[in-house]
C-alpha beads as a LAMMPS data file, in Angstrom:
LAMMPS data file: protein, C-alpha beads

158 atoms
157 bonds

1 atom types
1 bond types

-500.0 500.0 xlo xhi
-500.0 500.0 ylo yhi
-500.0 500.0 zlo zhi

Masses

1 110.0

Atoms # bond

1 1 1 389.030 -314.647 -194.587
2 1 1 388.383 -311.834 -196.654
3 1 1 388.524 -312.627 -200.061
4 1 1 389.661 -309.425 -200.683
5 1 1 392.376 -309.007 -198.629
6 1 1 394.509 -311.006 -201.135
7 1 1 393.778 -309.073 -204.024
8 1 1 395.842 -307.043 -206.432
9 1 1 395.130 -303.966 -204.128
10 1 1 395.566 -305.632 -201.058
11 1 1 398.834 -304.044 -200.650
12 1 1 397.732 -299.982 -201.568
13 1 1 394.481 -300.316 -199.648
14 1 1 391.684 -300.268 -201.544
15 1 1 388.490 -299.273 -200.720
16 1 1 386.869 -302.311 -199.914
17 1 1 389.675 -303.177 -197.111
18 1 1 390.323 -300.223 -195.690
19 1 1 387.754 -297.839 -195.670
20 1 1 385.356 -298.911 -193.513
21 1 1 384.121 -301.312 -191.939
22 1 1 380.517 -301.390 -189.920
23 1 1 381.228 -299.158 -187.350
24 1 1 384.694 -298.813 -187.301
25 1 1 385.990 -295.662 -188.840
26 1 1 386.835 -294.004 -192.173
27 1 1 390.308 -294.946 -193.145
28 1 1 391.181 -290.296 -193.571
29 1 1 394.269 -290.594 -194.481
30 1 1 393.718 -293.679 -197.420
31 1 1 390.950 -291.164 -198.863
32 1 1 392.933 -288.489 -199.023
33 1 1 395.864 -290.327 -200.809
34 1 1 393.634 -291.966 -202.592
35 1 1 392.087 -288.152 -203.813
36 1 1 395.940 -286.661 -204.373
37 1 1 396.003 -286.312 -207.845
38 1 1 392.719 -284.551 -207.498
39 1 1 393.584 -281.917 -205.305
40 1 1 393.261 -281.513 -201.104
41 1 1 390.106 -283.013 -199.671
42 1 1 388.801 -283.273 -195.789
43 1 1 386.646 -286.398 -194.533
44 1 1 383.787 -285.979 -192.347
45 1 1 382.585 -288.148 -190.234
46 1 1 378.909 -288.555 -191.166
47 1 1 376.070 -290.400 -189.731
48 1 1 377.485 -294.177 -190.591
49 1 1 379.872 -292.970 -193.183
50 1 1 381.531 -290.141 -194.058
51 1 1 381.487 -287.349 -196.451
52 1 1 384.977 -286.088 -198.899
53 1 1 384.931 -282.728 -199.571
54 1 1 386.988 -280.029 -200.864
55 1 1 386.727 -276.007 -200.634
56 1 1 384.067 -276.966 -198.576
57 1 1 381.943 -278.726 -200.735
58 1 1 381.033 -282.545 -200.575
59 1 1 381.297 -284.151 -203.615
60 1 1 381.946 -287.623 -202.174
61 1 1 380.990 -289.916 -200.075
62 1 1 382.054 -293.457 -197.914
63 1 1 379.471 -296.233 -196.914
64 1 1 379.215 -299.901 -196.748
65 1 1 382.669 -300.293 -197.507
66 1 1 382.096 -298.210 -200.790
67 1 1 383.443 -294.638 -202.469
68 1 1 380.292 -292.624 -203.982
69 1 1 381.165 -289.502 -206.151
70 1 1 377.958 -286.678 -206.838
71 1 1 377.093 -287.521 -209.907
72 1 1 374.461 -285.705 -212.312
73 1 1 372.440 -285.462 -215.456
74 1 1 375.603 -284.888 -217.692
75 1 1 377.728 -287.709 -215.457
76 1 1 374.799 -290.111 -214.826
77 1 1 375.653 -292.574 -218.137
78 1 1 379.610 -292.369 -217.290
79 1 1 378.905 -294.227 -214.368
80 1 1 376.375 -296.727 -215.915
81 1 1 378.665 -297.499 -218.585
82 1 1 380.654 -298.556 -216.106
83 1 1 378.362 -300.967 -214.706
84 1 1 377.966 -298.501 -211.767
85 1 1 374.969 -298.178 -209.004
86 1 1 373.885 -295.160 -207.056
87 1 1 374.339 -295.457 -203.369
88 1 1 370.523 -296.469 -201.581
89 1 1 368.820 -296.813 -198.527
90 1 1 365.959 -297.544 -196.815
91 1 1 363.143 -295.283 -194.730
92 1 1 360.168 -296.216 -192.954
93 1 1 361.670 -299.327 -192.100
94 1 1 360.075 -298.830 -187.923
95 1 1 356.759 -297.394 -189.190
96 1 1 356.513 -301.113 -190.847
97 1 1 356.049 -299.374 -195.052
98 1 1 359.948 -299.022 -195.903
99 1 1 360.896 -297.341 -199.318
100 1 1 364.037 -297.733 -201.011
101 1 1 365.919 -293.903 -201.745
102 1 1 368.880 -293.132 -203.775
103 1 1 370.791 -290.457 -203.329
104 1 1 372.834 -288.911 -206.297
105 1 1 376.124 -290.673 -206.121
106 1 1 377.649 -292.833 -207.942
107 1 1 379.933 -295.787 -206.533
108 1 1 383.467 -295.599 -208.075
109 1 1 384.780 -297.486 -210.249
110 1 1 386.428 -300.306 -209.486
111 1 1 389.238 -299.295 -211.283
112 1 1 390.244 -296.283 -210.307
113 1 1 391.277 -296.897 -207.517
114 1 1 395.030 -298.011 -209.903
115 1 1 394.164 -295.087 -212.215
116 1 1 395.172 -292.082 -209.667
117 1 1 395.113 -289.940 -213.066
118 1 1 391.492 -291.665 -213.304
119 1 1 390.690 -291.200 -210.351
120 1 1 391.094 -287.196 -210.509
121 1 1 389.534 -286.566 -213.789
122 1 1 385.958 -288.447 -211.792
123 1 1 386.931 -286.852 -209.098
124 1 1 386.274 -283.078 -210.717
125 1 1 383.721 -284.406 -212.609
126 1 1 382.140 -285.088 -209.232
127 1 1 382.980 -282.091 -207.663
128 1 1 381.672 -279.976 -210.744
129 1 1 378.176 -281.306 -210.891
130 1 1 378.050 -280.960 -207.245
131 1 1 379.100 -276.433 -207.236
132 1 1 376.367 -277.182 -209.635
133 1 1 373.376 -278.116 -207.159
134 1 1 374.904 -275.429 -205.149
135 1 1 373.946 -273.028 -207.555
136 1 1 370.759 -273.995 -209.260
137 1 1 368.122 -272.620 -208.549
138 1 1 366.127 -273.777 -206.029
139 1 1 362.293 -275.366 -207.102
140 1 1 359.363 -276.077 -204.815
141 1 1 359.303 -279.789 -204.239
142 1 1 355.661 -281.247 -204.511
143 1 1 357.426 -284.043 -202.266
144 1 1 358.613 -281.936 -199.555
145 1 1 355.218 -280.344 -199.934
146 1 1 353.571 -283.437 -199.314
147 1 1 355.555 -285.288 -196.935
148 1 1 355.109 -281.651 -194.121
149 1 1 351.043 -282.604 -194.968
150 1 1 351.960 -286.911 -194.055
151 1 1 353.220 -284.837 -191.052
152 1 1 350.962 -282.226 -189.952
153 1 1 348.434 -285.588 -190.144
154 1 1 350.088 -287.400 -187.955
155 1 1 351.365 -285.420 -185.557
156 1 1 347.123 -284.181 -185.372
157 1 1 346.650 -287.854 -184.667
158 1 1 348.896 -288.598 -181.912

Bonds

1 1 1 2
2 1 2 3
3 1 3 4
4 1 4 5
5 1 5 6
6 1 6 7
7 1 7 8
8 1 8 9
9 1 9 10
10 1 10 11
11 1 11 12
12 1 12 13
13 1 13 14
14 1 14 15
15 1 15 16
16 1 16 17
17 1 17 18
18 1 18 19
19 1 19 20
20 1 20 21
21 1 21 22
22 1 22 23
23 1 23 24
24 1 24 25
25 1 25 26
26 1 26 27
27 1 27 28
28 1 28 29
29 1 29 30
30 1 30 31
31 1 31 32
32 1 32 33
33 1 33 34
34 1 34 35
35 1 35 36
36 1 36 37
37 1 37 38
38 1 38 39
39 1 39 40
40 1 40 41
41 1 41 42
42 1 42 43
43 1 43 44
44 1 44 45
45 1 45 46
46 1 46 47
47 1 47 48
48 1 48 49
49 1 49 50
50 1 50 51
51 1 51 52
52 1 52 53
53 1 53 54
54 1 54 55
55 1 55 56
56 1 56 57
57 1 57 58
58 1 58 59
59 1 59 60
60 1 60 61
61 1 61 62
62 1 62 63
63 1 63 64
64 1 64 65
65 1 65 66
66 1 66 67
67 1 67 68
68 1 68 69
69 1 69 70
70 1 70 71
71 1 71 72
72 1 72 73
73 1 73 74
74 1 74 75
75 1 75 76
76 1 76 77
77 1 77 78
78 1 78 79
79 1 79 80
80 1 80 81
81 1 81 82
82 1 82 83
83 1 83 84
84 1 84 85
85 1 85 86
86 1 86 87
87 1 87 88
88 1 88 89
89 1 89 90
90 1 90 91
91 1 91 92
92 1 92 93
93 1 93 94
94 1 94 95
95 1 95 96
96 1 96 97
97 1 97 98
98 1 98 99
99 1 99 100
100 1 100 101
101 1 101 102
102 1 102 103
103 1 103 104
104 1 104 105
105 1 105 106
106 1 106 107
107 1 107 108
108 1 108 109
109 1 109 110
110 1 110 111
111 1 111 112
112 1 112 113
113 1 113 114
114 1 114 115
115 1 115 116
116 1 116 117
117 1 117 118
118 1 118 119
119 1 119 120
120 1 120 121
121 1 121 122
122 1 122 123
123 1 123 124
124 1 124 125
125 1 125 126
126 1 126 127
127 1 127 128
128 1 128 129
129 1 129 130
130 1 130 131
131 1 131 132
132 1 132 133
133 1 133 134
134 1 134 135
135 1 135 136
136 1 136 137
137 1 137 138
138 1 138 139
139 1 139 140
140 1 140 141
141 1 141 142
142 1 142 143
143 1 143 144
144 1 144 145
145 1 145 146
146 1 146 147
147 1 147 148
148 1 148 149
149 1 149 150
150 1 150 151
151 1 151 152
152 1 152 153
153 1 153 154
154 1 154 155
155 1 155 156
156 1 156 157
157 1 157 158
């Protein structure tokens, strides 16, 4: 039996209990209820989880039994202060060269599941970070051009 089911959160459906399980659907109603103080959100399935959107802009991510919020230089320190970590994933497993990558989404502090007003404030900051990213001028990335080169080399050797 899952010990989290007996926590104070269980009666209200905390994220570890209700958000998602491996290969189970995300509970979109729970997400909408959780973010109600922030405003209306849309939950869209993506890969093994879901994105959380407001006004068509993704500011949250639901994956591996957790909710992550968009962060940038102005908000990462708040997540670090709470002891939260960024969402990470591993690439290159099949090639035998796995590497860990982080996205600019940080795990929602557990205490916010019981504090809708504070969660709404964090969601507003995440939405603002998503807006800043959307409207920021795009720069050419050396990493992206490097990927193209590597891919071109791999294709040439096939």
